[in-house]
N, CA and C atoms of all chains as a GROMACS GRO file, in nm:
protein
  504
    1MET      N    1   5.531   2.051   5.702
    1MET     CA    2   5.675   2.042   5.675
    1MET      C    3   5.744   1.957   5.782
    2TYR      N    4   5.834   1.874   5.736
    2TYR     CA    5   5.910   1.792   5.829
    2TYR      C    6   6.059   1.810   5.804
    3LYS      N    7   6.133   1.811   5.912
    3LYS     CA    8   6.278   1.809   5.900
    3LYS      C    9   6.325   1.670   5.945
    4VAL      N   10   6.396   1.603   5.854
    4VAL     CA   11   6.444   1.469   5.887
    4VAL      C   12   6.596   1.473   5.900
    5LYS      N   13   6.645   1.427   6.014
    5LYS     CA   14   6.789   1.423   6.036
    5LYS      C   15   6.836   1.279   6.020
    6VAL      N   16   6.925   1.257   5.925
    6VAL     CA   17   6.972   1.122   5.897
    6VAL      C   18   7.119   1.110   5.937
    7TYR      N   19   7.151   1.007   6.012
    7TYR     CA   20   7.288   0.981   6.055
    7TYR      C   21   7.334   0.851   5.991
    8VAL      N   22   7.439   0.858   5.912
    8VAL     CA   23   7.492   0.737   5.848
    8VAL      C   24   7.630   0.710   5.905
    9THR      N   25   7.650   0.589   5.958
    9THR     CA   26   7.780   0.554   6.015
    9THR      C   27   7.827   0.422   5.957
   10LEU      N   28   7.956   0.405   5.950
   10LEU     CA   29   8.012   0.276   5.908
   10LEU      C   30   7.979   0.171   6.013
   11LYS      N   31   7.951   0.049   5.970
   11LYS     CA   32   7.928  -0.058   6.065
   11LYS      C   33   8.053  -0.078   6.150
   12GLU      N   34   8.030  -0.125   6.271
   12GLU     CA   35   8.138  -0.142   6.369
   12GLU      C   36   8.254  -0.222   6.312
   13SER      N   37   8.224  -0.323   6.232
   13SER     CA   38   8.327  -0.416   6.182
   13SER      C   39   8.404  -0.363   6.062
   14VAL      N   40   8.360  -0.248   6.008
   14VAL     CA   41   8.424  -0.195   5.887
   14VAL      C   42   8.534  -0.096   5.925
   15LEU      N   43   8.650  -0.112   5.863
   15LEU     CA   44   8.762  -0.020   5.888
   15LEU      C   45   8.727   0.121   5.843
   16ASP      N   46   8.777   0.222   5.916
   16ASP     CA   47   8.747   0.360   5.884
   16ASP      C   48   8.878   0.437   5.867
   17PRO      N   49   8.938   0.430   5.746
   17PRO     CA   50   9.068   0.496   5.724
   17PRO      C   51   9.064   0.646   5.748
   18GLN      N   52   8.951   0.710   5.716
   18GLN     CA   53   8.938   0.854   5.736
   18GLN      C   54   8.944   0.886   5.886
   19GLY      N   55   8.874   0.805   5.964
   19GLY     CA   56   8.876   0.822   6.109
   19GLY      C   57   9.016   0.801   6.166
   20THR      N   58   9.085   0.699   6.113
   20THR     CA   59   9.220   0.671   6.159
   20THR      C   60   9.313   0.788   6.129
   21ALA      N   61   9.297   0.848   6.011
   21ALA     CA   62   9.378   0.963   5.973
   21ALA      C   63   9.352   1.080   6.068
   22VAL      N   64   9.226   1.105   6.099
   22VAL     CA   65   9.192   1.214   6.191
   22VAL      C   66   9.251   1.186   6.329
   23LYS      N   67   9.242   1.060   6.373
   23LYS     CA   68   9.298   1.024   6.503
   23LYS      C   69   9.447   1.052   6.506
   24LYS      N   70   9.518   1.012   6.400
   24LYS     CA   71   9.663   1.035   6.392
   24LYS      C   72   9.693   1.184   6.399
   25SER      N   73   9.617   1.264   6.324
   25SER     CA   74   9.639   1.408   6.328
   25SER      C   75   9.619   1.463   6.469
   26LEU      N   76   9.514   1.418   6.536
   26LEU     CA   77   9.487   1.466   6.671
   26LEU      C   78   9.600   1.428   6.765
   27ARG      N   79   9.651   1.306   6.750
   27ARG     CA   80   9.762   1.261   6.833
   27ARG      C   81   9.885   1.351   6.809
   28MET      N   82   9.909   1.383   6.681
   28MET     CA   83  10.023   1.468   6.648
   28MET      C   84  10.006   1.609   6.704
   29MET      N   85   9.879   1.651   6.716
   29MET     CA   86   9.853   1.784   6.771
   29MET      C   87   9.860   1.783   6.924
   30GLY      N   88   9.884   1.668   6.980
   30GLY     CA   89   9.902   1.660   7.124
   30GLY      C   90   9.781   1.611   7.203
   31TYR      N   91   9.674   1.573   7.133
   31TYR     CA   92   9.556   1.522   7.204
   31TYR      C   93   9.570   1.371   7.221
   32ASP      N   94   9.646   1.332   7.323
   32ASP     CA   95   9.680   1.191   7.339
   32ASP      C   96   9.567   1.109   7.399
   33ASP      N   97   9.466   1.178   7.450
   33ASP     CA   98   9.355   1.106   7.513
   33ASP      C   99   9.251   1.057   7.414
   34VAL      N  100   9.267   1.095   7.288
   34VAL     CA  101   9.170   1.050   7.188
   34VAL      C  102   9.200   0.905   7.151
   35ASN      N  103   9.109   0.815   7.186
   35ASN     CA  104   9.133   0.673   7.163
   35ASN      C  105   9.083   0.626   7.028
   36ASP      N  106   8.976   0.687   6.981
   36ASP     CA  107   8.918   0.638   6.857
   36ASP      C  108   8.835   0.748   6.791
   37VAL      N  109   8.838   0.749   6.658
   37VAL     CA  110   8.755   0.843   6.582
   37VAL      C  111   8.684   0.765   6.472
   38ARG      N  112   8.555   0.783   6.461
   38ARG     CA  113   8.479   0.721   6.352
   38ARG      C  114   8.407   0.834   6.279
   39ILE      N  115   8.412   0.830   6.148
   39ILE     CA  116   8.351   0.940   6.072
   39ILE      C  117   8.232   0.892   5.992
   40GLY      N  118   8.126   0.966   6.000
   40GLY     CA  119   8.004   0.932   5.927
   40GLY      C  120   7.947   1.054   5.858
   41LYS      N  121   7.823   1.039   5.812
   41LYS     CA  122   7.758   1.150   5.744
   41LYS      C  123   7.635   1.192   5.821
   42TYR      N  124   7.604   1.320   5.807
   42TYR     CA  125   7.485   1.374   5.872
   42TYR      C  126   7.408   1.451   5.765
   43MET      N  127   7.283   1.417   5.746
   43MET     CA  128   7.206   1.484   5.642
   43MET      C  129   7.074   1.537   5.696
   44GLU      N  130   7.039   1.655   5.650
   44GLU     CA  131   6.910   1.713   5.688
   44GLU      C  132   6.822   1.725   5.565
   45LEU      N  133   6.707   1.660   5.569
   45LEU     CA  134   6.614   1.666   5.458
   45LEU      C  135   6.493   1.748   5.502
   46THR      N  136   6.451   1.840   5.417
   46THR     CA  137   6.327   1.911   5.442
   46THR      C  138   6.222   1.853   5.349
   47ILE      N  139   6.113   1.806   5.407
   47ILE     CA  140   6.014   1.734   5.330
   47ILE      C  141   5.876   1.796   5.346
   48GLY      N  142   5.804   1.808   5.234
   48GLY     CA  143   5.672   1.870   5.235
   48GLY      C  144   5.565   1.779   5.296
   49GLU      N  145   5.450   1.782   5.238
   49GLU     CA  146   5.334   1.716   5.299
   49GLU      C  147   5.318   1.570   5.260
   50THR      N  148   5.375   1.480   5.337
   50THR     CA  149   5.346   1.338   5.314
   50THR      C  150   5.342   1.263   5.446
   51ALA      N  151   5.269   1.320   5.538
   51ALA     CA  152   5.268   1.267   5.675
   51ALA      C  153   5.246   1.116   5.681
   52ASP      N  154   5.158   1.066   5.595
   52ASP     CA  155   5.115   0.925   5.601
   52ASP      C  156   5.229   0.825   5.601
   53GLN      N  157   5.296   0.819   5.487
   53GLN     CA  158   5.397   0.713   5.474
   53GLN      C  159   5.537   0.770   5.488
   54LEU      N  160   5.549   0.875   5.566
   54LEU     CA  161   5.679   0.941   5.580
   54LEU      C  162   5.787   0.844   5.628
   55ASP      N  163   5.750   0.763   5.728
   55ASP     CA  164   5.846   0.671   5.785
   55ASP      C  165   5.898   0.572   5.680
   56ALA      N  166   5.806   0.514   5.606
   56ALA     CA  167   5.842   0.417   5.502
   56ALA      C  168   5.925   0.484   5.394
   57MET      N  169   5.887   0.608   5.362
   57MET     CA  170   5.957   0.682   5.257
   57MET      C  171   6.103   0.708   5.298
   58ILE      N  172   6.123   0.753   5.421
   58ILE     CA  173   6.259   0.782   5.468
   58ILE      C  174   6.343   0.655   5.470
   59GLU      N  175   6.281   0.550   5.518
   59GLU     CA  176   6.349   0.419   5.522
   59GLU      C  177   6.399   0.382   5.383
   60GLU      N  178   6.312   0.402   5.284
   60GLU     CA  179   6.344   0.369   5.146
   60GLU      C  180   6.458   0.458   5.092
   61ILE      N  181   6.446   0.590   5.119
   61ILE     CA  182   6.547   0.686   5.073
   61ILE      C  183   6.683   0.651   5.133
   62CYS      N  184   6.684   0.617   5.261
   62CYS     CA  185   6.811   0.585   5.327
   62CYS      C  186   6.874   0.461   5.266
   63SER      N  187   6.795   0.355   5.251
   63SER     CA  188   6.855   0.230   5.207
   63SER      C  189   6.887   0.231   5.058
   64LYS      N  190   6.817   0.314   4.981
   64LYS     CA  191   6.843   0.316   4.837
   64LYS      C  192   6.948   0.417   4.796
   65LEU      N  193   6.953   0.533   4.865
   65LEU     CA  194   7.042   0.638   4.816
   65LEU      C  195   7.142   0.689   4.920
   66LEU      N  196   7.095   0.715   5.041
   66LEU     CA  197   7.182   0.787   5.135
   66LEU      C  198   7.286   0.699   5.202
   67ALA      N  199   7.253   0.572   5.221
   67ALA     CA  200   7.348   0.483   5.288
   67ALA      C  201   7.370   0.358   5.203
   68ASN      N  202   7.483   0.296   5.224
   68ASN     CA  203   7.511   0.168   5.160
   68ASN      C  204   7.492   0.060   5.267
   69PRO      N  205   7.378  -0.010   5.264
   69PRO     CA  206   7.344  -0.101   5.373
   69PRO      C  207   7.445  -0.214   5.393
   70VAL      N  208   7.531  -0.237   5.294
   70VAL     CA  209   7.630  -0.344   5.308
   70VAL      C  210   7.734  -0.306   5.414
   71ILE      N  211   7.777  -0.181   5.413
   71ILE     CA  212   7.883  -0.141   5.506
   71ILE      C  213   7.841  -0.032   5.604
   72GLU      N  214   7.721   0.022   5.585
   72GLU     CA  215   7.681   0.134   5.670
   72GLU      C  216   7.550   0.108   5.746
   73ASP      N  217   7.543   0.166   5.863
   73ASP     CA  218   7.418   0.168   5.938
   73ASP      C  219   7.359   0.307   5.927
   74TYR      N  220   7.228   0.319   5.942
   74TYR     CA  221   7.171   0.451   5.946
   74TYR      C  222   7.060   0.459   6.049
   75ARG      N  223   7.038   0.581   6.097
   75ARG     CA  224   6.923   0.605   6.183
   75ARG      C  225   6.874   0.744   6.152
   76TYR      N  226   6.749   0.772   6.186
   76TYR     CA  227   6.697   0.904   6.154
   76TYR      C  228   6.597   0.952   6.258
   77GLU      N  229   6.583   1.084   6.261
   77GLU     CA  230   6.486   1.147   6.351
   77GLU      C  231   6.396   1.235   6.266
   78ILE      N  232   6.267   1.228   6.292
   78ILE     CA  233   6.173   1.312   6.218
   78ILE      C  234   6.120   1.420   6.310
   79GLU      N  235   6.132   1.545   6.267
   79GLU     CA  236   6.080   1.657   6.346
   79GLU      C  237   5.976   1.730   6.263
   80GLU      N  238   5.861   1.759   6.323
   80GLU     CA  239   5.764   1.838   6.251
   80GLU      C  240   5.805   1.984   6.269
   81CYS      N  241   5.805   2.062   6.162
   81CYS     CA  242   5.838   2.202   6.181
   81CYS      C  243   5.736   2.292   6.112
   82VAL      N  244   5.711   2.403   6.174
   82VAL     CA  245   5.611   2.497   6.122
   82VAL      C  246   5.680   2.593   6.026
   83PRO      N  247   5.634   2.599   5.901
   83PRO     CA  248   5.697   2.693   5.808
   83PRO      C  249   5.672   2.838   5.850
   84GLN      N  250   5.775   2.921   5.841
   84GLN     CA  251   5.760   3.063   5.878
   84GLN      C  252   5.693   3.141   5.765
   85MET      N  253   8.587   0.727   8.045
   85MET     CA  254   8.571   0.727   7.900
   85MET      C  255   8.452   0.814   7.860
   86TYR      N  256   8.475   0.889   7.756
   86TYR     CA  257   8.368   0.974   7.706
   86TYR      C  258   8.348   0.948   7.558
   87LYS      N  259   8.224   0.948   7.517
   87LYS     CA  260   8.196   0.944   7.374
   87LYS      C  261   8.145   1.083   7.333
   88VAL      N  262   8.213   1.143   7.238
   88VAL     CA  263   8.175   1.276   7.193
   88VAL      C  264   8.118   1.267   7.052
   89LYS      N  265   7.997   1.316   7.034
   89LYS     CA  266   7.936   1.317   6.902
   89LYS      C  267   7.943   1.457   6.844
   90VAL      N  268   8.010   1.470   6.732
   90VAL     CA  269   8.029   1.602   6.671
   90VAL      C  270   7.949   1.610   6.541
   91TYR      N  271   7.873   1.717   6.527
   91TYR     CA  272   7.796   1.740   6.406
   91TYR      C  273   7.850   1.864   6.337
   92VAL      N  274   7.893   1.849   6.213
   92VAL     CA  275   7.945   1.964   6.139
   92VAL      C  276   7.853   1.989   6.020
   93THR      N  277   7.803   2.109   6.010
   93THR     CA  278   7.713   2.143   5.898
   93THR      C  279   7.761   2.270   5.830
   94LEU      N  280   7.731   2.281   5.702
   94LEU     CA  281   7.762   2.405   5.631
   94LEU      C  282   7.675   2.517   5.686
   95LYS      N  283   7.728   2.636   5.694
   95LYS     CA  284   7.648   2.751   5.737
   95LYS      C  285   7.532   2.771   5.640
   96GLU      N  286   7.424   2.824   5.693
   96GLU     CA  287   7.300   2.843   5.616
   96GLU      C  288   7.325   2.915   5.484
   97SER      N  289   7.417   3.012   5.486
   97SER     CA  290   7.438   3.098   5.370
   97SER      C  291   7.530   3.036   5.265
   98VAL      N  292   7.589   2.921   5.296
   98VAL     CA  293   7.684   2.858   5.205
   98VAL      C  294   7.613   2.757   5.115
   99LEU      N  295   7.640   2.764   4.986
   99LEU     CA  296   7.581   2.670   4.892
   99LEU      C  297   7.628   2.528   4.920
  100ASP      N  298   7.540   2.430   4.897
  100ASP     CA  299   7.573   2.291   4.924
  100ASP      C  300   7.550   2.208   4.796
  101PRO      N  301   7.649   2.205   4.706
  101PRO     CA  302   7.631   2.134   4.579
  101PRO      C  303   7.603   1.984   4.597
  102GLN      N  304   7.663   1.925   4.700
  102GLN     CA  305   7.641   1.782   4.725
  102GLN      C  306   7.495   1.757   4.764
  103GLY      N  307   7.444   1.845   4.849
  103GLY     CA  308   7.302   1.836   4.887
  103GLY      C  309   7.210   1.855   4.768
  104THR      N  310   7.245   1.949   4.682
  104THR     CA  311   7.164   1.974   4.563
  104THR      C  312   7.162   1.851   4.472
  105ALA      N  313   7.278   1.786   4.459
  105ALA     CA  314   7.286   1.666   4.376
  105ALA      C  315   7.198   1.554   4.433
  106VAL      N  316   7.203   1.538   4.565
  106VAL     CA  317   7.119   1.436   4.629
  106VAL      C  318   6.972   1.469   4.609
  107LYS      N  319   6.936   1.597   4.622
  107LYS     CA  320   6.797   1.637   4.603
  107LYS      C  321   6.752   1.604   4.461
  108LYS      N  322   6.835   1.635   4.363
  108LYS     CA  323   6.801   1.605   4.224
  108LYS      C  324   6.780   1.455   4.203
  109SER      N  325   6.869   1.375   4.262
  109SER     CA  326   6.856   1.230   4.249
  109SER      C  327   6.724   1.183   4.309
  110LEU      N  328   6.691   1.238   4.427
  110LEU     CA  329   6.567   1.198   4.494
  110LEU      C  330   6.446   1.235   4.409
  111ARG      N  331   6.451   1.355   4.350
  111ARG     CA  332   6.342   1.399   4.263
  111ARG      C  333   6.327   1.304   4.143
  112MET      N  334   6.441   1.264   4.086
  112MET     CA  335   6.437   1.173   3.972
  112MET      C  336   6.382   1.036   4.012
  113MET      N  337   6.405   1.000   4.139
  113MET     CA  338   6.354   0.871   4.188
  113MET      C  339   6.206   0.879   4.224
  114GLY      N  340   6.149   0.997   4.212
  114GLY     CA  341   6.005   1.012   4.235
  114GLY      C  342   5.967   1.071   4.369
  115TYR      N  343   6.067   1.109   4.450
  115TYR     CA  344   6.035   1.169   4.580
  115TYR      C  345   6.019   1.319   4.564
  116ASP      N  346   5.902   1.360   4.515
  116ASP     CA  347   5.884   1.501   4.479
  116ASP      C  348   5.862   1.590   4.601
  117ASP      N  349   5.837   1.528   4.717
  117ASP     CA  350   5.811   1.608   4.837
  117ASP      C  351   5.937   1.656   4.907
  118VAL      N  352   6.052   1.612   4.857
  118VAL     CA  353   6.177   1.655   4.920
  118VAL      C  354   6.210   1.796   4.873
  119ASN      N  355   6.206   1.891   4.965
  119ASN     CA  356   6.228   2.032   4.929
  119ASN      C  357   6.374   2.073   4.937
  120ASP      N  358   6.445   2.013   5.029
  120ASP     CA  359   6.583   2.058   5.047
  120ASP      C  360   6.665   1.948   5.113
  121VAL      N  361   6.791   1.939   5.075
  121VAL     CA  362   6.883   1.844   5.138
  121VAL      C  363   7.012   1.919   5.169
  122ARG      N  364   7.059   1.906   5.292
  122ARG     CA  365   7.188   1.965   5.330
  122ARG      C  366   7.273   1.852   5.386
  123ILE      N  367   7.397   1.848   5.345
  123ILE     CA  368   7.482   1.737   5.387
  123ILE      C  369   7.595   1.786   5.477
  124GLY      N  370   7.614   1.716   5.585
  124GLY     CA  371   7.719   1.752   5.678
  124GLY      C  372   7.797   1.630   5.722
  125LYS      N  373   7.875   1.645   5.826
  125LYS     CA  374   7.955   1.534   5.875
  125LYS      C  375   7.914   1.502   6.018
  126TYR      N  376   7.931   1.376   6.052
  126TYR     CA  377   7.900   1.328   6.185
  126TYR      C  378   8.020   1.250   6.235
  127MET      N  379   8.074   1.286   6.346
  127MET     CA  380   8.194   1.218   6.395
  127MET      C  381   8.177   1.171   6.538
  128GLU      N  382   8.226   1.053   6.567
  128GLU     CA  383   8.224   1.002   6.704
  128GLU      C  384   8.367   0.988   6.754
  129LEU      N  385   8.398   1.057   6.861
  129LEU     CA  386   8.531   1.048   6.921
  129LEU      C  387   8.520   0.975   7.053
  130THR      N  388   8.609   0.880   7.075
  130THR     CA  389   8.617   0.815   7.206
  130THR      C  390   8.739   0.873   7.277
  131ILE      N  391   8.714   0.927   7.395
  131ILE     CA  392   8.820   1.000   7.465
  131ILE      C  393   8.840   0.944   7.605
  132GLY      N  394   8.967   0.928   7.643
  132GLY     CA  395   9.001   0.871   7.773
  132GLY      C  396   8.974   0.968   7.887
  133GLU      N  397   9.063   0.967   7.984
  133GLU     CA  398   9.039   1.039   8.108
  133GLU      C  399   9.087   1.184   8.105
  134THR      N  400   9.002   1.277   8.065
  134THR     CA  401   9.039   1.419   8.078
  134THR      C  402   8.917   1.501   8.114
  135ALA      N  403   8.844   1.453   8.213
  135ALA     CA  404   8.716   1.512   8.251
  135ALA      C  405   8.723   1.665   8.265
  136ASP      N  406   8.832   1.712   8.322
  136ASP     CA  407   8.843   1.854   8.358
  136ASP      C  408   8.816   1.950   8.244
  137GLN      N  409   8.906   1.949   8.147
  137GLN     CA  410   8.896   2.050   8.041
  137GLN      C  411   8.839   1.990   7.914
  138LEU      N  412   8.758   1.888   7.930
  138LEU     CA  413   8.706   1.818   7.814
  138LEU      C  414   8.634   1.914   7.718
  139ASP      N  415   8.551   1.999   7.776
  139ASP     CA  416   8.473   2.091   7.695
  139ASP      C  417   8.563   2.183   7.611
  140ALA      N  418   8.663   2.241   7.676
  140ALA     CA  419   8.755   2.331   7.607
  140ALA      C  420   8.833   2.255   7.500
  141MET      N  421   8.871   2.131   7.534
  141MET     CA  422   8.948   2.049   7.441
  141MET      C  423   8.867   2.018   7.314
  142ILE      N  424   8.742   1.980   7.333
  142ILE     CA  425   8.657   1.946   7.218
  142ILE      C  426   8.636   2.070   7.131
  143GLU      N  427   8.612   2.181   7.197
  143GLU     CA  428   8.594   2.309   7.127
  143GLU      C  429   8.715   2.337   7.037
  144GLU      N  430   8.833   2.315   7.092
  144GLU     CA  431   8.959   2.338   7.022
  144GLU      C  432   8.974   2.241   6.904
  145ILE      N  433   8.948   2.113   6.931
  145ILE     CA  434   8.958   2.010   6.826
  145ILE      C  435   8.865   2.043   6.710
  146CYS      N  436   8.743   2.082   6.743
  146CYS     CA  437   8.645   2.113   6.639
  146CYS      C  438   8.690   2.231   6.554
  147SER      N  439   8.731   2.338   6.619
  147SER     CA  440   8.762   2.459   6.543
  147SER      C  441   8.895   2.450   6.470
  148LYS      N  442   8.987   2.365   6.520
  148LYS     CA  443   9.117   2.353   6.456
  148LYS      C  444   9.122   2.247   6.348
  149LEU      N  445   9.048   2.136   6.369
  149LEU     CA  446   9.066   2.025   6.276
  149LEU      C  447   8.936   1.975   6.211
  150LEU      N  448   8.834   1.956   6.292
  150LEU     CA  449   8.717   1.886   6.240
  150LEU      C  450   8.627   1.974   6.154
  151ALA      N  451   8.623   2.103   6.183
  151ALA     CA  452   8.536   2.192   6.106
  151ALA      C  453   8.615   2.310   6.053
  152ASN      N  454   8.567   2.369   5.948
  152ASN     CA  455   8.624   2.492   5.897
  152ASN      C  456   8.531   2.606   5.939
  153PRO      N  457   8.570   2.681   6.043
  153PRO     CA  458   8.477   2.780   6.102
  153PRO      C  459   8.434   2.891   6.005
  154VAL      N  460   8.507   2.904   5.894
  154VAL     CA  461   8.469   3.007   5.797
  154VAL      C  462   8.336   2.971   5.728
  155ILE      N  463   8.322   2.844   5.693
  155ILE     CA  464   8.200   2.806   5.620
  155ILE      C  465   8.114   2.704   5.694
  156GLU      N  466   8.162   2.654   5.807
  156GLU     CA  467   8.087   2.548   5.875
  156GLU      C  468   8.053   2.583   6.020
  157ASP      N  469   7.940   2.531   6.063
  157ASP     CA  470   7.904   2.538   6.204
  157ASP      C  471   7.926   2.400   6.265
  158TYR      N  472   7.947   2.396   6.394
  158TYR     CA  473   7.955   2.265   6.458
  158TYR      C  474   7.886   2.268   6.593
  159ARG      N  475   7.842   2.150   6.633
  159ARG     CA  476   7.792   2.136   6.769
  159ARG      C  477   7.832   1.996   6.816
  160TYR      N  478   7.829   1.975   6.946
  160TYR     CA  479   7.870   1.843   6.994
  160TYR      C  480   7.796   1.805   7.120
  161GLU      N  481   7.791   1.675   7.144
  161GLU     CA  482   7.730   1.621   7.265
  161GLU      C  483   7.834   1.532   7.333
  162ILE      N  484   7.845   1.545   7.463
  162ILE     CA  485   7.940   1.461   7.536
  162ILE      C  486   7.863   1.360   7.620
  163GLU      N  487   7.896   1.234   7.602
  163GLU     CA  488   7.831   1.128   7.681
  163GLU      C  489   7.938   1.056   7.760
  164GLU      N  490   7.910   1.034   7.887
  164GLU     CA  491   8.004   0.955   7.964
  164GLU      C  492   7.970   0.809   7.939
  165CYS      N  493   8.069   0.726   7.916
  165CYS     CA  494   8.036   0.585   7.896
  165CYS      C  495   8.128   0.496   7.978
  166VAL      N  496   8.070   0.389   8.026
  166VAL     CA  497   8.144   0.298   8.113
  166VAL      C  498   8.212   0.193   8.024
  167PRO      N  499   8.344   0.182   8.033
  167PRO     CA  500   8.412   0.080   7.951
  167PRO      C  501   8.375  -0.061   7.998
  168GLN      N  502   8.351  -0.149   7.899
  168GLN     CA  503   8.314  -0.288   7.935
  168GLN      C  504   8.439  -0.369   7.971
   0.00000   0.00000   0.00000
Protein backbone atom coordinates (compact mmCIF):
# COMPACT_ATOMS: atom_id res chain seq x y z
CA MET A 1 0.00 0.00 0.00
CA TYR A 2 1.17 3.47 -0.83
CA LYS A 3 -0.06 6.83 0.28
CA VAL A 4 0.53 9.52 -2.32
CA LYS A 5 0.28 13.17 -1.33
CA VAL A 6 -0.35 15.46 -4.27
CA TYR A 7 0.01 19.25 -4.06
CA VAL A 8 -1.49 21.30 -6.87
CA THR A 9 -0.76 25.02 -7.00
CA LEU A 10 -1.47 27.76 -9.50
CA LYS A 11 1.58 28.78 -11.51
CA GLU A 12 3.32 31.88 -10.20
CA SER A 13 2.17 33.98 -13.17
CA VAL A 14 -1.52 33.07 -12.83
CA LEU A 15 -3.83 35.35 -10.85
CA ASP A 16 -5.43 33.77 -7.78
CA PRO A 17 -8.74 35.55 -7.04
CA GLN A 18 -9.58 33.11 -4.24
CA GLY A 19 -6.27 33.85 -2.55
CA THR A 20 -6.83 37.58 -2.97
CA ALA A 21 -10.26 37.27 -1.34
CA VAL A 22 -8.78 35.39 1.61
CA LYS A 23 -6.04 38.00 1.94
CA LYS A 24 -8.65 40.79 1.99
CA SER A 25 -10.63 38.97 4.67
CA LEU A 26 -7.52 38.50 6.79
CA ARG A 27 -6.66 42.18 6.43
CA MET A 28 -10.20 43.10 7.53
CA MET A 29 -9.81 40.80 10.52
CA GLY A 30 -6.77 42.81 11.53
CA TYR A 31 -3.95 40.56 10.29
CA ASP A 32 -2.06 43.32 8.51
CA ASP A 33 1.16 41.35 8.26
CA VAL A 34 -0.25 38.93 5.72
CA ASN A 35 1.34 39.95 2.42
CA ASP A 36 0.12 37.25 0.12
CA VAL A 37 -2.13 34.20 0.03
CA ARG A 38 -2.11 31.54 -2.67
CA ILE A 39 -4.62 28.72 -2.62
CA GLY A 40 -4.10 25.28 -4.03
CA LYS A 41 -5.31 21.74 -3.64
CA TYR A 42 -4.01 18.91 -1.53
CA MET A 43 -4.96 15.34 -2.33
CA GLU A 44 -4.22 12.04 -0.66
CA LEU A 45 -4.43 8.91 -2.78
CA THR A 46 -4.26 5.44 -1.32
CA ILE A 47 -2.93 3.03 -3.89
CA GLY A 48 -2.65 -0.76 -3.83
CA GLU A 49 0.07 -2.93 -5.28
CA THR A 50 1.75 -1.34 -8.28
CA ALA A 51 5.22 -0.62 -7.00
CA ASP A 52 6.82 -0.90 -10.45
CA GLN A 53 5.44 1.96 -12.44
CA LEU A 54 3.97 3.89 -9.54
CA ASP A 55 5.94 7.01 -10.36
CA ALA A 56 4.87 7.05 -14.01
CA MET A 57 1.30 6.29 -13.00
CA ILE A 58 1.10 9.19 -10.54
CA GLU A 59 2.66 11.52 -13.08
CA GLU A 60 -0.02 10.49 -15.57
CA ILE A 61 -2.89 10.83 -13.05
CA CYS A 62 -1.71 14.31 -12.06
CA SER A 63 -1.33 15.66 -15.56
CA LYS A 64 -4.50 14.07 -16.91
CA LEU A 65 -6.97 14.52 -14.07
CA LEU A 66 -5.79 16.18 -10.88
CA ALA A 67 -4.07 19.25 -12.27
CA ASN A 68 -4.46 21.47 -15.29
CA PRO A 69 -0.89 21.69 -16.59
CA VAL A 70 -1.67 24.90 -18.49
CA ILE A 71 -2.19 26.96 -15.34
CA GLU A 72 -1.16 24.67 -12.49
CA ASP A 73 1.99 23.08 -11.16
CA TYR A 74 1.98 19.88 -9.19
CA ARG A 75 4.31 17.89 -7.02
CA TYR A 76 3.85 14.70 -5.08
CA GLU A 77 5.32 12.56 -2.34
CA ILE A 78 5.02 8.79 -2.21
CA GLU A 79 4.97 7.08 1.17
CA GLU A 80 4.92 3.35 1.64
CA CYS A 81 2.47 2.39 4.36
CA VAL A 82 1.81 -0.88 6.09
CA PRO A 83 -1.87 -1.86 6.11
CA GLN A 84 -3.20 -2.49 9.63
CA MET B 1 9.43 37.16 6.03
CA TYR B 2 7.81 33.85 6.67
CA LYS B 3 6.16 31.42 4.32
CA VAL B 4 3.44 29.42 6.03
CA LYS B 5 2.12 26.28 4.38
CA VAL B 6 -1.33 25.29 5.60
CA TYR B 7 -2.89 21.90 4.90
CA VAL B 8 -6.62 21.53 5.50
CA THR B 9 -8.17 18.07 5.29
CA LEU B 10 -11.59 16.67 6.04
CA LYS B 11 -11.73 14.70 9.28
CA GLU B 12 -11.44 10.94 8.82
CA SER B 13 -15.09 10.41 9.78
CA VAL B 14 -16.48 12.95 7.30
CA LEU B 15 -17.61 11.78 3.86
CA ASP B 16 -15.70 13.24 0.92
CA PRO B 17 -17.97 13.25 -2.17
CA GLN B 18 -15.38 15.13 -4.24
CA GLY B 19 -12.77 12.49 -3.44
CA THR B 20 -15.24 9.74 -4.31
CA ALA B 21 -15.92 11.39 -7.67
CA VAL B 22 -12.21 11.60 -8.44
CA LYS B 23 -11.77 7.95 -7.44
CA LYS B 24 -14.60 6.92 -9.78
CA SER B 25 -13.04 8.89 -12.63
CA LEU B 26 -9.67 7.26 -12.00
CA ARG B 27 -11.27 3.82 -11.98
CA MET B 28 -13.00 4.59 -15.28
CA MET B 29 -9.64 5.69 -16.70
CA GLY B 30 -8.26 2.25 -15.84
CA TYR B 31 -6.40 3.00 -12.61
CA ASP B 32 -7.90 0.11 -10.68
CA ASP B 33 -5.26 0.19 -7.95
CA VAL B 34 -6.52 3.47 -6.53
CA ASN B 35 -8.31 2.52 -3.31
CA ASP B 36 -9.14 5.88 -1.88
CA VAL B 37 -8.93 9.59 -2.66
CA ARG B 38 -9.36 12.39 -0.13
CA ILE B 39 -9.31 15.99 -1.22
CA GLY B 40 -8.22 18.91 0.88
CA LYS B 41 -6.86 22.40 0.55
CA TYR B 42 -3.32 23.68 0.48
CA MET B 43 -2.58 27.31 1.19
CA GLU B 44 0.59 29.36 1.16
CA LEU B 45 0.65 32.54 3.22
CA THR B 46 3.46 35.05 3.02
CA ILE B 47 3.73 36.94 6.27
CA GLY B 48 5.83 39.97 7.20
CA GLU B 49 7.53 40.71 10.48
CA THR B 50 5.67 39.18 13.43
CA ALA B 51 8.10 36.56 14.63
CA ASP B 52 6.87 36.71 18.23
CA GLN B 53 3.33 35.44 18.17
CA LEU B 54 3.45 33.94 14.72
CA ASP B 55 2.44 30.51 15.94
CA ALA B 56 -0.59 31.79 17.87
CA MET B 57 -1.55 34.01 14.95
CA ILE B 58 -1.49 31.17 12.42
CA GLU B 59 -3.46 28.96 14.79
CA GLU B 60 -6.09 31.70 15.03
CA ILE B 61 -6.20 32.33 11.26
CA CYS B 62 -6.64 28.62 10.59
CA SER B 63 -9.41 28.03 13.08
CA LYS B 64 -11.28 31.26 12.29
CA LEU B 65 -11.02 31.49 8.53
CA LEU B 66 -9.08 28.85 6.64
CA ALA B 67 -10.59 25.71 8.13
CA ASN B 68 -13.91 24.68 9.58
CA PRO B 69 -12.88 22.96 12.84
CA VAL B 70 -16.18 21.08 13.01
CA ILE B 71 -15.43 18.94 9.96
CA GLU B 72 -11.83 19.73 9.07
CA ASP B 73 -8.38 19.19 10.51
CA TYR B 74 -5.49 21.47 9.75
CA ARG B 75 -1.76 21.51 10.14
CA TYR B 76 0.88 24.00 9.10
CA GLU B 77 4.58 24.47 8.55
CA ILE B 78 6.39 27.75 9.06
CA GLU B 79 9.45 28.51 6.95
CA GLU B 80 11.58 31.56 7.35
CA CYS B 81 12.50 33.03 4.00
CA VAL B 82 14.90 35.73 3.01
CA PRO B 83 13.34 38.38 0.76
CA GLN B 84 15.26 38.87 -2.51
